[in-house]
N, CA, C and O atoms as a GROMACS GRO file, in nm:
protein
  284
    1LYS      N    1   7.473  12.448  10.271
    1LYS     CA    2   7.448  12.610  10.268
    1LYS      C    3   7.447  12.659  10.438
    1LYS      O    4   7.532  12.748  10.442
    2ARG      N    5   7.406  12.646  10.539
    2ARG     CA    6   7.442  12.618  10.611
    2ARG      C    7   7.601  12.591  10.697
    2ARG      O    8   7.637  12.653  10.797
    3LEU      N    9   7.673  12.490  10.631
    3LEU     CA   10   7.784  12.495  10.677
    3LEU      C   11   7.901  12.603  10.600
    3LEU      O   12   8.001  12.662  10.640
    4LYS      N   13   7.843  12.594  10.498
    4LYS     CA   14   7.946  12.744  10.415
    4LYS      C   15   7.912  12.836  10.493
    4LYS      O   16   8.009  12.912  10.498
    5ILE      N   17   7.801  12.889  10.580
    5ILE     CA   18   7.790  12.968  10.642
    5ILE      C   19   7.841  13.007  10.748
    5ILE      O   20   7.865  13.121  10.788
    6ALA      N   21   7.865  12.850  10.822
    6ALA     CA   22   7.908  12.805  11.008
    6ALA      C   23   8.120  12.875  10.902
    6ALA      O   24   8.205  12.961  10.927
    7VAL      N   25   8.101  12.776  10.802
    7VAL     CA   26   8.259  12.818  10.785
    7VAL      C   27   8.286  12.965  10.758
    7VAL      O   28   8.380  13.000  10.830
    8ALA      N   29   8.248  13.047  10.696
    8ALA     CA   30   8.246  13.146  10.693
    8ALA      C   31   8.236  13.225  10.822
    8ALA      O   32   8.346  13.274  10.844
    9PHE      N   33   8.141  13.260  10.926
    9PHE     CA   34   8.158  13.248  11.064
    9PHE      C   35   8.286  13.260  11.144
    9PHE      O   36   8.321  13.346  11.226
   10ARG      N   37   8.357  13.132  11.088
   10ARG     CA   38   8.453  13.042  11.190
   10ARG      C   39   8.561  13.174  11.106
   10ARG      O   40   8.648  13.235  11.167
   11MET      N   41   8.541  13.186  11.018
   11MET     CA   42   8.676  13.250  10.908
   11MET      C   43   8.726  13.407  10.950
   11MET      O   44   8.833  13.465  10.968
   12LEU      N   45   8.526  13.450  10.958
   12LEU     CA   46   8.542  13.613  10.995
   12LEU      C   47   8.555  13.612  11.183
   12LEU      O   48   8.555  13.727  11.225
   13ALA      N   49   8.564  13.512  11.288
   13ALA     CA   50   8.564  13.563  11.367
   13ALA      C   51   8.736  13.517  11.430
   13ALA      O   52   8.774  13.556  11.541
   14SER      N   53   8.814  13.440  11.349
   14SER     CA   54   8.934  13.478  11.380
   14SER      C   55   9.010  13.604  11.330
   14SER      O   56   9.127  13.582  11.295
   15GLY      N   57   8.974  13.706  11.322
   15GLY     CA   58   9.027  13.823  11.312
   15GLY      C   59   9.166  13.853  11.248
   15GLY      O   60   9.255  13.930  11.285
   16ILE      N   61   9.155  13.748  11.112
   16ILE     CA   62   9.250  13.782  11.045
   16ILE      C   63   9.180  13.836  10.914
   16ILE      O   64   9.078  13.791  10.863
   17ARG      N   65   9.242  13.922  10.879
   17ARG     CA   66   9.179  14.030  10.790
   17ARG      C   67   9.204  13.949  10.648
   17ARG      O   68   9.119  13.961  10.560
   18GLU      N   69   9.281  13.895  10.633
   18GLU     CA   70   9.325  13.832  10.458
   18GLU      C   71   9.195  13.723  10.445
   18GLU      O   72   9.140  13.701  10.337
   19MET      N   73   9.160  13.667  10.556
   19MET     CA   74   9.033  13.583  10.594
   19MET      C   75   8.879  13.614  10.515
   19MET      O   76   8.810  13.530  10.456
   20VAL      N   77   8.843  13.788  10.537
   20VAL     CA   78   8.744  13.802  10.472
   20VAL      C   79   8.663  13.830  10.352
   20VAL      O   80   8.543  13.829  10.323
   21PRO      N   81   8.806  13.863  10.274
   21PRO     CA   82   8.750  13.822  10.122
   21PRO      C   83   8.682  13.644  10.075
   21PRO      O   84   8.597  13.599   9.998
   22HIS      N   85   8.805  13.580  10.199
   22HIS     CA   86   8.770  13.396  10.137
   22HIS      C   87   8.605  13.400  10.203
   22HIS      O   88   8.500  13.351  10.162
   23ALA      N   89   8.642  13.490  10.336
   23ALA     CA   90   8.485  13.440  10.384
   23ALA      C   91   8.361  13.466  10.299
   23ALA      O   92   8.268  13.385  10.291
   24LEU      N   93   8.365  13.570  10.241
   24LEU     CA   94   8.246  13.672  10.149
   24LEU      C   95   8.202  13.571  10.052
   24LEU      O   96   8.083  13.543  10.034
   25GLN      N   97   8.272  13.532  10.008
   25GLN     CA   98   8.265  13.403   9.910
   25GLN      C   99   8.150  13.278   9.905
   25GLN      O  100   8.086  13.217   9.820
   26LEU      N  101   8.167  13.280  10.067
   26LEU     CA  102   8.089  13.117  10.102
   26LEU      C  103   7.986  13.200  10.172
   26LEU      O  104   7.888  13.134  10.202
   27LEU      N  105   7.978  13.376  10.222
   27LEU     CA  106   7.778  13.403  10.224
   27LEU      C  107   7.708  13.394  10.128
   27LEU      O  108   7.776  13.375  10.028
   28PRO      N  109   7.573  13.400  10.102
   28PRO     CA  110   7.443  13.441  10.089
   28PRO      C  111   7.505  13.617  10.005
   28PRO      O  112   7.609  13.681  10.018
   29ASN      N  113   7.382  13.637   9.926
   29ASN     CA  114   7.391  13.764   9.844
   29ASN      C  115   7.381  13.877   9.997
   29ASN      O  116   7.396  13.997   9.970
   30THR      N  117   7.361  13.847  10.125
   30THR     CA  118   7.354  13.937  10.166
   30THR      C  119   7.545  13.941  10.262
   30THR      O  120   7.570  14.047  10.320
   31LYS      N  121   7.620  13.864  10.265
   31LYS     CA  122   7.760  13.863  10.254
   31LYS      C  123   7.743  13.881  10.411
   31LYS      O  124   7.701  13.789  10.481
   32LEU      N  125   7.793  14.056  10.481
   32LEU     CA  126   7.832  14.038  10.595
   32LEU      C  127   7.708  14.105  10.720
   32LEU      O  128   7.696  14.129  10.840
   33ASN      N  129   7.619  14.110  10.564
   33ASN     CA  130   7.494  14.079  10.729
   33ASN      C  131   7.392  13.978  10.758
   33ASN      O  132   7.284  13.976  10.817
   34THR      N  133   7.475  13.889  10.690
   34THR     CA  134   7.419  13.773  10.717
   34THR      C  135   7.377  13.746  10.892
   34THR      O  136   7.423  13.801  10.992
   35VAL      N  137   7.294  13.662  10.881
   35VAL     CA  138   7.272  13.629  11.025
   35VAL      C  139   7.263  13.470  11.049
   35VAL      O  140   7.201  13.405  10.965
   36CYS      N  141   7.326  13.397  11.168
   36CYS     CA  142   7.354  13.321  11.171
   36CYS      C  143   7.248  13.218  11.273
   36CYS      O  144   7.180  13.279  11.356
   37ASP      N  145   7.236  13.100  11.269
   37ASP     CA  146   7.075  13.058  11.314
   37ASP      C  147   7.058  13.138  11.468
   37ASP      O  148   6.941  13.143  11.507
   38ASN      N  149   7.139  13.186  11.538
   38ASN     CA  150   7.112  13.256  11.627
   38ASN      C  151   7.065  13.389  11.631
   38ASN      O  152   7.021  13.458  11.723
   39GLY      N  153   7.091  13.420  11.462
   39GLY     CA  154   7.036  13.580  11.417
   39GLY      C  155   7.114  13.672  11.461
   39GLY      O  156   7.076  13.788  11.476
   40LEU      N  157   7.238  13.631  11.486
   40LEU     CA  158   7.359  13.715  11.500
   40LEU      C  159   7.449  13.727  11.306
   40LEU      O  160   7.471  13.656  11.208
   41SER      N  161   7.469  13.859  11.354
   41SER     CA  162   7.550  13.882  11.221
   41SER      C  163   7.694  13.894  11.297
   41SER      O  164   7.717  13.893  11.418
   42PRO      N  165   7.806  13.910  11.155
   42PRO     CA  166   7.954  13.849  11.212
   42PRO      C  167   7.983  13.952  11.300
   42PRO      O  168   8.079  13.930  11.374
   43LEU      N  169   7.924  14.062  11.311
   43LEU     CA  170   8.003  14.187  11.377
   43LEU      C  171   7.912  14.163  11.515
   43LEU      O  172   7.962  14.198  11.622
   44MET      N  173   7.833  14.128  11.514
   44MET     CA  174   7.735  14.090  11.631
   44MET      C  175   7.829  14.038  11.734
   44MET      O  176   7.859  14.078  11.847
   45LEU      N  177   7.866  13.939  11.661
   45LEU     CA  178   7.945  13.806  11.694
   45LEU      C  179   8.078  13.864  11.793
   45LEU      O  180   8.099  13.836  11.910
   46ALA      N  181   8.153  13.950  11.707
   46ALA     CA  182   8.247  13.982  11.715
   46ALA      C  183   8.248  14.055  11.861
   46ALA      O  184   8.337  14.051  11.947
   47CYS      N  185   8.169  14.097  11.863
   47CYS     CA  186   8.084  14.221  11.978
   47CYS      C  187   8.098  14.178  12.103
   47CYS      O  188   8.155  14.220  12.204
   48VAL      N  189   8.013  14.054  12.065
   48VAL     CA  190   7.961  13.973  12.181
   48VAL      C  191   8.079  13.882  12.287
   48VAL      O  192   8.078  13.855  12.407
   49ASN      N  193   8.189  13.848  12.156
   49ASN     CA  194   8.302  13.806  12.188
   49ASN      C  195   8.382  13.894  12.226
   49ASN      O  196   8.492  13.840  12.213
   50ASN      N  197   8.401  14.019  12.273
   50ASN     CA  198   8.501  14.149  12.291
   50ASN      C  199   8.637  14.155  12.242
   50ASN      O  200   8.738  14.188  12.304
   51ASP      N  201   8.619  14.105  12.078
   51ASP     CA  202   8.735  14.144  11.999
   51ASP      C  203   8.758  14.235  11.838
   51ASP      O  204   8.746  14.218  11.716
   52GLU      N  205   8.795  14.331  11.932
   52GLU     CA  206   8.857  14.452  11.864
   52GLU      C  207   8.868  14.487  11.731
   52GLU      O  208   8.825  14.571  11.652
   53ASN      N  209   8.953  14.375  11.737
   53ASN     CA  210   9.013  14.381  11.587
   53ASN      C  211   8.949  14.287  11.464
   53ASN      O  212   8.988  14.279  11.347
   54THR      N  213   8.845  14.224  11.523
   54THR     CA  214   8.784  14.139  11.405
   54THR      C  215   8.678  14.289  11.381
   54THR      O  216   8.687  14.341  11.269
   55VAL      N  217   8.584  14.353  11.480
   55VAL     CA  218   8.494  14.458  11.480
   55VAL      C  219   8.550  14.527  11.402
   55VAL      O  220   8.500  14.511  11.290
   56ARG      N  221   8.644  14.609  11.403
   56ARG     CA  222   8.769  14.739  11.334
   56ARG      C  223   8.730  14.590  11.154
   56ARG      O  224   8.702  14.634  11.042
   57THR      N  225   8.738  14.494  11.172
   57THR     CA  226   8.826  14.446  11.046
   57THR      C  227   8.642  14.485  10.958
   57THR      O  228   8.614  14.542  10.853
   58LEU      N  229   8.549  14.413  11.077
   58LEU     CA  230   8.431  14.390  10.969
   58LEU      C  231   8.352  14.558  10.959
   58LEU      O  232   8.256  14.607  10.900
   59LEU      N  233   8.407  14.582  11.009
   59LEU     CA  234   8.321  14.728  11.026
   59LEU      C  235   8.379  14.845  10.860
   59LEU      O  236   8.321  14.940  10.807
   60GLU      N  237   8.555  14.753  10.818
   60GLU     CA  238   8.599  14.881  10.770
   60GLU      C  239   8.600  14.813  10.586
   60GLU      O  240   8.648  14.847  10.478
   61PHE      N  241   8.518  14.706  10.640
   61PHE     CA  242   8.448  14.590  10.476
   61PHE      C  243   8.299  14.613  10.458
   61PHE      O  244   8.215  14.584  10.372
   62GLY      N  245   8.302  14.666  10.552
   62GLY     CA  246   8.160  14.741  10.526
   62GLY      C  247   8.015  14.720  10.588
   62GLY      O  248   7.925  14.798  10.559
   63CYS      N  249   7.981  14.546  10.727
   63CYS     CA  250   7.930  14.504  10.801
   63CYS      C  251   7.871  14.664  10.826
   63CYS      O  252   7.940  14.766  10.834
   64ASP      N  253   7.708  14.651  10.837
   64ASP     CA  254   7.624  14.691  10.897
   64ASP      C  255   7.616  14.725  11.034
   64ASP      O  256   7.556  14.646  11.107
   65PRO      N  257   7.681  14.864  11.100
   65PRO     CA  258   7.703  14.843  11.300
   65PRO      C  259   7.528  14.928  11.355
   65PRO      O  260   7.509  14.983  11.464
   66ASP      N  261   7.396  14.908  11.210
   66ASP     CA  262   7.251  14.932  11.262
   66ASP      C  263   7.170  14.823  11.250
   66ASP      O  264   7.052  14.824  11.285
   67LEU      N  265   7.248  14.689  11.183
   67LEU     CA  266   7.139  14.600  11.175
   67LEU      C  267   7.083  14.533  11.278
   67LEU      O  268   7.163  14.498  11.365
   68GLU      N  269   6.954  14.501  11.296
   68GLU     CA  270   6.890  14.445  11.396
   68GLU      C  271   6.888  14.323  11.402
   68GLU      O  272   6.898  14.269  11.292
   69THR      N  273   6.876  14.237  11.514
   69THR     CA  274   6.852  14.100  11.558
   69THR      C  275   6.687  14.115  11.532
   69THR      O  276   6.617  14.192  11.598
   70PRO      N  277   6.629  14.012  11.407
   70PRO     CA  278   6.507  13.957  11.395
   70PRO      C  279   6.441  13.948  11.524
   70PRO      O  280   6.494  13.898  11.622
   71PRO      N  281   6.342  13.988  11.522
   71PRO     CA  282   6.203  13.922  11.618
   71PRO      C  283   6.181  13.807  11.643
   71PRO      O  284   6.082  13.777  11.710
   0.00000   0.00000   0.00000
Protein backbone atom coordinates (compact mmCIF):
# COMPACT_ATOMS: atom_id res chain seq x y z
CA LYS A 1 0.00 0.00 0.00
CA ARG A 2 2.80 2.44 0.88
CA LEU A 3 4.56 1.71 -2.39
CA LYS A 4 1.40 2.47 -4.38
CA ILE A 5 0.98 5.78 -2.56
CA ALA A 6 4.65 6.65 -3.12
CA VAL A 7 4.36 5.88 -6.84
CA ALA A 8 1.15 7.92 -7.09
CA PHE A 9 2.81 10.89 -5.40
CA ARG A 10 5.71 10.72 -7.86
CA MET A 11 3.30 10.57 -10.77
CA LEU A 12 1.40 13.59 -9.45
CA ALA A 13 4.63 15.45 -8.80
CA SER A 14 5.66 14.97 -12.43
CA GLY A 15 3.31 17.76 -13.45
CA ILE A 16 2.09 15.70 -16.39
CA ARG A 17 -1.67 16.16 -16.57
CA GLU A 18 -2.23 12.80 -18.26
CA MET A 19 -0.69 11.04 -15.25
CA VAL A 20 -3.32 12.28 -12.79
CA PRO A 21 -6.06 9.73 -13.61
CA HIS A 22 -3.51 6.90 -13.43
CA ALA A 23 -2.18 8.17 -10.10
CA LEU A 24 -5.73 8.37 -8.71
CA GLN A 25 -6.16 4.66 -9.30
CA LEU A 26 -3.23 3.98 -6.97
CA LEU A 27 -4.47 6.15 -4.11
CA PRO A 28 -6.91 5.06 -1.39
CA ASN A 29 -10.46 6.43 -1.18
CA THR A 30 -9.26 9.86 -0.09
CA LYS A 31 -7.70 10.16 -3.56
CA LEU A 32 -6.04 13.53 -4.14
CA ASN A 33 -6.34 14.49 -0.49
CA THR A 34 -4.29 11.50 0.66
CA VAL A 35 -1.32 12.49 2.79
CA CYS A 36 2.12 10.92 2.67
CA ASP A 37 4.14 9.74 5.68
CA ASN A 38 5.20 13.36 6.24
CA GLY A 39 1.57 14.46 6.48
CA LEU A 40 1.57 16.34 3.18
CA SER A 41 -0.94 16.04 0.36
CA PRO A 42 0.14 16.07 -3.30
CA LEU A 43 -1.03 19.70 -3.51
CA MET A 44 1.06 20.66 -0.49
CA LEU A 45 4.12 19.00 -2.00
CA ALA A 46 3.58 20.79 -5.31
CA CYS A 47 3.40 24.09 -3.42
CA VAL A 48 6.55 23.32 -1.43
CA ASN A 49 8.33 22.53 -4.71
CA ASN A 50 7.01 25.76 -6.27
CA ASP A 51 5.58 23.72 -9.16
CA GLU A 52 2.83 25.97 -10.51
CA ASN A 53 1.77 23.60 -13.31
CA THR A 54 1.25 20.71 -10.92
CA VAL A 55 -0.60 22.96 -8.46
CA ARG A 56 -2.99 24.09 -11.21
CA THR A 57 -3.52 20.54 -12.45
CA LEU A 58 -4.20 19.17 -8.97
CA LEU A 59 -6.68 21.96 -8.24
CA GLU A 60 -8.44 21.29 -11.55
CA PHE A 61 -8.76 17.63 -10.60
CA GLY A 62 -10.30 18.49 -7.23
CA CYS A 63 -7.58 18.73 -4.60
CA ASP A 64 -8.82 20.43 -1.46
CA PRO A 65 -6.87 23.69 -1.07
CA ASP A 66 -8.14 24.00 2.51
CA LEU A 67 -6.84 20.61 3.66
CA GLU A 68 -4.78 20.95 6.83
CA THR A 69 -1.90 18.79 7.93
CA PRO A 70 -2.71 16.49 10.83
CA PRO A 71 -1.38 17.66 14.22
